[in-house]
C-alpha positions in Angstrom: 28.9 31.6 -13.7 27.7 30.1 -10.5 24.8 31.9 -8.9 24.7 32.9 -5.2 22.5 30.8 -3.0 19.8 33.5 -2.8 19.9 34.1 -6.5 19.6 30.3 -7.2 16.7 30.0 -4.7 14.9 32.9 -6.5 15.4 31.0 -9.8 14.1 27.8 -8.4 11.0 29.4 -7.0 10.0 30.3 -10.6 10.1 26.6 -11.8 7.0 24.5 -12.4 7.4 21.4 -10.3 6.1 19.6 -7.2 8.3 21.8 -5.0 6.5 25.0 -6.1 2.9 23.8 -6.6 1.9 24.1 -3.0 0.4 20.6 -2.9 -2.0 20.1 0.0 -1.6 16.5 1.1 -4.7 15.1 2.9 -3.2 11.7 3.6 -0.1 10.7 5.6 3.1 10.2 3.7 3.2 6.4 4.3 -0.2 5.9 2.8 0.5 8.1 -0.1 3.8 6.3 -0.8 2.0 3.0 -0.8 -0.7 4.2 -3.2 1.9 5.8 -5.6 4.1 2.6 -5.6 1.0 0.5 -6.5 0.3 3.0 -9.4 3.9 2.4 -10.6 3.7 -1.4 -10.2 0.6 -1.6 -12.3 1.3 0.9 -15.0 3.0 -1.6 -17.4 -0.3 -1.8 -19.5 -1.9 1.6 -18.7 0.7 4.2 -19.2 -1.3 7.3 -18.2 0.5 9.3 -15.6 3.3 6.8 -15.1 6.3 9.2 -15.4 4.3 11.7 -13.3 3.9 9.1 -10.6 7.7 8.5 -10.4 8.4 12.3 -9.9 5.5 12.7 -7.4 6.7 9.7 -5.4 10.2 11.2 -5.5 8.8 14.4 -3.9 7.1 12.3 -1.2 10.4 10.5 -0.6 12.1 13.9 -0.2 9.5 14.9 2.4 10.4 11.7 4.3 14.0 12.7 4.1 14.8 9.7 1.8 17.1 11.6 -0.6 18.7 8.6 -2.3 15.4 7.0 -3.1 14.1 10.4 -4.4 17.0 10.8 -6.7 16.6 7.2 -8.0 12.9 7.8 -8.7 13.6 11.0 -10.7 16.2 9.2 -12.7 13.6 6.5 -13.4 11.1 9.3 -14.4 13.5 10.7 -17.0 14.3 7.2 -18.3 10.6 6.3 -18.6 9.8 9.6 -20.4 12.7 9.1 -22.9 11.7 5.5 -23.6 8.1 6.3 -24.2 8.3 9.7 -26.0 11.7 9.5 -27.8 12.3 12.8 -29.7 9.2 14.3 -28.1 10.6 13.9 -24.6 12.0 17.3 -23.8 8.9 19.2 -22.8 7.8 16.2 -20.7 11.0 16.5 -18.7 10.4 20.1 -17.5 8.8 19.0 -14.2 11.3 16.2 -13.6 14.2 18.5 -14.2 12.6 21.1 -11.9 12.3 18.5 -9.1 15.9 17.5 -9.7 17.0 21.1 -9.4 15.3 21.4 -6.1 16.6 18.1 -4.8 20.2 19.1 -5.7 19.7 22.4 -4.0 18.6 20.7 -0.8 21.6 18.5 -1.0 23.8 21.5 -1.2 24.9 20.8 -4.8 24.3 24.3 -6.1 26.2 23.7 -9.4 24.1 20.7 -10.4 20.9 22.6 -9.3 21.8 25.5 -11.5 22.6 23.1 -14.3 19.1 21.6 -14.2 17.6 25.1 -14.2 19.6 25.8 -17.4 18.3 22.6 -19.0 14.8 23.8 -18.4 15.5 27.2 -19.9 17.0 25.5 -23.0 13.8 23.5 -23.4 11.6 26.6 -23.0 13.7 29.1 -25.0 12.0 28.3 -28.4 8.6 29.2 -27.0 9.7 32.0 -24.7 7.4 30.4 -22.2 7.8 30.1 -18.4 6.5 26.6 -18.6 3.1 27.4 -17.2 1.5 27.4 -20.6 2.7 24.1 -21.8 0.2 21.2 -21.8 2.8 18.8 -20.6 3.2 20.9 -17.4 -0.5 21.3 -16.9 -1.0 17.6 -17.4 1.5 16.6 -14.8 0.2 19.2 -12.4 -3.3 17.8 -12.9 -2.1 14.3 -12.0 -0.3 15.6 -8.9 -3.3 17.6 -7.5 -5.5 14.5 -8.1 -3.2 12.0 -6.5 -2.3 13.9 -3.3 -5.7 15.3 -2.2 -9.4 14.9 -3.1 -9.8 18.5 -1.9 -7.7 19.5 -4.9 -10.0 17.9 -7.5 -11.1 21.3 -8.9 -7.5 22.3 -9.4 -6.8 19.0 -11.2 -9.9 19.5 -13.4 -8.7 23.0 -14.3 -5.2 21.8 -15.2 -6.4 19.0 -17.5 -8.9 21.3 -19.1 -6.0 23.8 -19.9 -3.9 21.0 -21.3 -6.7 19.9 -23.6 -7.2 23.4 -24.9 -3.8 23.0 -26.5 -3.8 19.2 -27.2 -7.5 18.2 -27.5 -6.9 14.7 -28.7 -4.0 13.7 -26.3 -5.0 10.3 -24.8 -3.3 11.0 -21.4 -4.9 14.4 -20.9 -8.3 13.1 -21.9 -8.0 10.1 -19.6 -6.9 12.4 -16.8 -9.8 14.8 -17.4 -12.3 11.9 -17.4 -10.9 10.4 -14.2 -10.9 13.7 -12.2 -14.4 14.6 -13.5 -15.6 11.1 -12.4 -14.2 11.5 -8.9 -15.3 15.1 -8.5 -19.0 15.1 -9.4 -22.2 13.5 -8.5 -24.2 14.3 -11.6 -26.2 11.9 -13.7 -25.9 10.1 -17.0 -25.4 13.2 -19.2 -22.9 14.7 -16.8 -19.5 16.1 -18.0 -17.8 13.1 -16.5 -19.9 10.6 -18.5 -19.4 12.4 -21.8 -15.7 12.8 -21.2 -15.4 9.1 -20.2 -17.0 8.1 -23.5 -14.8 10.4 -25.5 -11.6 9.3 -23.7 -12.5 5.6 -24.5 -13.1 6.5 -28.2 -9.5 7.5 -28.5 -8.1 5.0 -26.0 -10.5 2.0 -26.1 -8.5 -0.4 -24.0 -8.2 1.7 -20.9 -9.5 -0.6 -18.2 -9.9 2.1 -15.5 -12.0 4.3 -17.8 -14.1 1.3 -18.7 -14.9 0.6 -15.0 -15.7 4.2 -14.3 -18.1 4.5 -17.2 -19.8 1.3 -16.1 -20.4 2.7 -12.6 -22.0 5.7 -14.2 -24.2 3.7 -16.5 -25.5 1.2 -13.9 -27.2 4.0 -12.0 -29.4 4.4 -15.1 -30.0 0.7 -15.4 -27.9 0.3 -18.6 -26.8 -3.0 -17.2 -25.9 -4.7 -20.5 -23.5 -2.0 -21.6 -22.1 -1.6 -18.1 -21.5 -5.4 -17.7 -19.8 -5.5 -21.1 -17.4 -2.6 -20.0 -16.5 -4.4 -16.8 -15.8 -7.6 -18.6 -13.5 -5.8 -21.0 -11.8 -4.0 -18.2 -11.0 -7.3 -16.4 -9.8 -8.8 -19.7 -7.5 -5.8 -20.4 -5.9 -5.6 -17.0 -6.9 -8.5 -14.7 -4.1 -8.1 -12.1 -4.5 -4.4 -11.5 -5.8 -3.7 -8.0 -7.5 -0.5 -9.1 -9.4 -2.4 -11.7 -10.5 -5.1 -9.2 -11.5 -2.4 -6.8 -13.6 -0.5 -9.4 -15.2 -3.7 -10.7 -16.0 -4.7 -7.1 -17.7 -1.4 -6.5 -19.6 -1.8 -9.7 -20.9 -5.2 -8.7 -21.9 -4.0 -5.2 -23.7 -1.0 -6.6 -25.5 -3.2 -9.2 -26.8 -5.5 -6.5 -28.0 -2.6 -4.3 -25.7 -3.3 -1.4 -24.7 -0.7 1.1 -21.2 0.6 0.9 -20.1 0.1 4.5 -19.6 -3.4 5.8 -20.0 -5.1 2.4 -17.4 -3.0 0.6 -15.1 -3.3 3.6 -15.4 -7.1 3.4 -14.9 -7.0 -0.3 -11.6 -5.1 0.1 -10.6 -7.6 2.8 -11.2 -10.5 0.5 -9.2 -8.8 -2.3 -6.4 -8.2 0.2 -6.3 -11.9 1.1 -6.0 -12.8 -2.6 -3.0 -10.5 -2.8 -1.6 -12.1 0.4 -1.7 -15.5 -1.3 0.1 -14.1 -4.3 2.7 -12.6 -1.9 3.2 -15.9 -0.2 3.5 -17.7 -3.5 6.3 -15.3 -4.5 8.1 -15.9 -1.2 8.4 -19.5 -2.1 10.1 -18.6 -5.4 13.4 -17.6 -3.8 15.3 -14.3 -3.5 14.8 -13.2 -7.0 11.1 -12.6 -6.5 11.5 -9.8 -4.0 10.2 -7.1 -6.4 7.0 -9.1 -7.1 6.5 -10.0 -3.5 6.8 -6.3 -2.5 4.3 -5.4 -5.2 1.7 -7.8 -3.9 2.3 -6.8 -0.3 1.6 -3.1 -1.2 -1.6 -4.2 -3.0 -2.6 -6.1 0.1 -1.8 -3.1 2.4 -3.8 -0.7 0.1 -7.0 -2.8 0.3 -6.7 -3.5 4.0 -6.4 0.3 4.6 -9.5 0.9 2.6 -11.3 -1.9 4.5 -10.4 -0.3 7.9 -11.3 3.2 6.6 -14.8 1.9 5.8 -15.1 -0.2 9.0 -12.8 1.0 11.8 -14.0 -1.8 14.1 -12.6 -4.4 11.7 -9.9 -5.5 14.2 -8.8 -8.6 12.4 -7.9 -6.4 9.4 -5.9 -4.1 11.7 -3.8 -7.1 12.8 -3.2 -8.2 9.2 -2.2 -4.6 8.4 0.2 -4.3 11.3 2.1 -7.4 10.3 2.4 -6.2 6.7 3.7 -2.8 7.9 6.4 -4.7 9.8 7.3 -6.6 6.6 7.6 -3.3 4.8 10.1 -2.2 7.5 7.8 0.4 9.2 8.2 -1.1 12.7 6.9 2.0 14.6 3.7 2.0 12.5 3.3 -1.7 13.0 3.7 -1.3 16.8 1.1 1.5 16.9 -1.4 -0.6 15.0 -0.8 -3.6 17.1 -1.3 -1.5 20.2 -4.7 -0.4 18.9 -5.6 -4.1 18.4 -4.5 -5.1 21.9 -6.6 -2.3 23.4 -9.7 -3.8 21.6 -9.1 -7.3 23.0 -11.4 -7.0 26.0 -14.3 -5.9 23.7 -13.9 -8.8 21.2 -16.4 -11.7 21.3 -14.8 -13.8 18.6 -12.2 -16.0 20.1 -10.6 -16.7 16.8 -9.9 -12.9 16.3 -8.4 -12.7 19.7 -6.2 -15.7 18.9 -5.1 -14.1 15.6 -4.1 -10.9 17.4 -1.9 -12.8 19.8 -0.4 -14.8 17.0 0.4 -11.9 14.8 1.8 -9.8 17.6 3.8 -12.7 18.7 5.2 -13.1 15.1 6.0 -9.4 15.1 7.9 -9.6 18.4 9.6 -12.8 17.4 10.7 -12.1 13.8 10.9 -8.3 13.6 11.7 -7.1 17.1 13.7 -10.2 18.1 12.1 -10.3 21.5 11.6 -14.0 22.1 10.4 -13.7 25.7 7.6 -11.3 24.8 6.7 -13.4 21.7 6.4 -16.5 23.9 4.1 -14.6 26.3 1.7 -13.8 23.5 1.9 -17.3 21.9 1.0 -18.7 25.3 -1.9 -16.3 25.6 -3.2 -17.6 22.3 -2.7 -21.2 23.6 -5.1 -20.5 26.4 -7.9 -19.6 24.0 -10.0 -22.8 23.6 -10.4 -23.6 19.9 -10.8 -27.2 18.6 -8.5 -26.8 15.6 -4.8 -27.7 15.9 -3.0 -24.7 14.4 -0.1 -22.3 14.6 -0.1 -22.0 18.4 1.5 -25.3 19.0 3.7 -25.1 15.9 5.4 -21.8 16.9 6.0 -22.8 20.5 7.3 -26.2 19.4 9.7 -24.6 17.0 11.1 -22.3 19.7 11.3 -25.1 22.3 13.0 -27.5 19.9 15.5 -24.9 18.8 16.4 -24.1 22.4 16.6 -27.7 23.5 18.9 -28.5 20.6 21.4 -26.0 22.2 20.6 -27.0 25.8 18.7 -30.2 26.9 18.5 -28.7 30.4 16.4 -25.7 29.3 13.4 -26.0 31.8 11.4 -23.3 30.1 11.6 -25.0 26.7 10.5 -28.3 28.3 7.6 -26.6 30.0 6.6 -25.0 26.6 6.3 -28.5 25.2 4.3 -29.5 28.2 1.9 -26.7 27.5 1.6 -27.6 23.9 0.9 -31.2 24.7 -1.8 -30.2 27.2 -3.4 -27.9 24.7 -3.5 -30.9 22.2 -5.2 -33.0 24.8 -2.3 -35.3 25.4 -2.1 -35.1 29.3 0.3 -38.0 29.7 2.9 -36.4 27.4 2.3 -33.0 29.0 3.0 -34.5 32.4 6.2 -36.1 31.1 7.5 -32.7 29.9 6.6 -30.9 33.1 8.4 -33.6 35.1 11.5 -33.0 33.0 11.1 -29.2 33.4 10.9 -29.6 37.2 14.1 -31.7 37.2 15.8 -28.7 35.6 14.1 -26.1 37.8 13.0 -27.8 41.0 11.5 -24.8 42.8 9.3 -23.6 39.9 5.8 -23.3 41.3 4.2 -22.9 37.8 5.6 -26.2 36.6 4.7 -27.9 39.9 1.1 -26.6 39.8 0.7 -27.7 36.2 2.0 -31.2 36.9 -0.3 -31.6 40.0 -3.3 -30.7 37.9 -2.3 -33.1 35.1 -1.8 -36.0 37.6 -5.3 -35.4 39.1 -6.8 -35.3 35.6 -5.0 -38.6 34.7 -6.4 -40.5 37.8 
């Protein structure tokens, strides 16, 4: 029998899932989405919280009104749980089914929503439980509180503790408990976090994240040999994981007594550039590498965001970040970030950084907004910045000019662009040649005439 809308809503509100946990997000949805996607990308080796991350990301997609993506992620969550836990999957599916019931409700599919509610009841019936006492539910709730807000650490600790009361030797709950204790306390060597990290590693000795966290605790007490060994093992166990690289980097910085601010910001920037190179390498592999390319791009974004958070004045990083946002398809966020970069231009003393901002904004306008005129304006601004090295400035403008001239040899603006490029390269004779041809196409153009007069004087 199909329930009324109000009766169904009442039933949904009793479920244990992301829609009912009152999650207090302390980051914007885009940043959280990126972090969660990176967690998924790098969970092939470390499985802790993987299925939980799918369902949490589905909830975030729902908040962004991306229903189809949310549904796909919940289906992936169910698939992942069944593949990993087999016959023990049912209790692990309670939260995923709860999210699915809510998603179907918001889509207006009340019959499917009620069907998922019934599935949950069928799972819970043997225990007579509401779901709140199951360690599987507490564990997923703990991961959710931890991932969405550092202000919810105490709630996450409580959830993992309750899960461990029922399943004290579960590797995932022990890993989760160790992680949230590590992030939530500032105590010393014999703290709860240190003890829990050691215990979690005893039952799961190849967890690279836990190895890095314990190393960071131990280095404060000058146990360098044990800490170094843990970091080496972590890098061997999961060398491509950005979280492992970040933790190992923090460990090295702490060991050398460096301050967190500028040095750690620079470290994150260097990591981001490594991931950028991986992304570029994947772009050269053809259309079938899109998934890998996206993975490395998200890693790059994550580290750049950390670098900016630690050093807001790092304008070059903002420019890199803006262009990556555009590649991800978030054009409004890219535009907003570029606007902040352009506002900083008058304050910048490094000419190369000014040039990069004009270059990247030009690329954004040219390739993503499809505004060639504005792109040319910024490429030309970059061309006016005196740097000795021959680089992109000439190449981009040459490509635009050559493409336009291939269609129309009488394009005066394109000829003038080649003149500007030649002049920037120091080839005044060739520059004068192109300006003469540009004037033949546009005889009254004062800009071309002025440039040609200056060049002729310089050639005398």
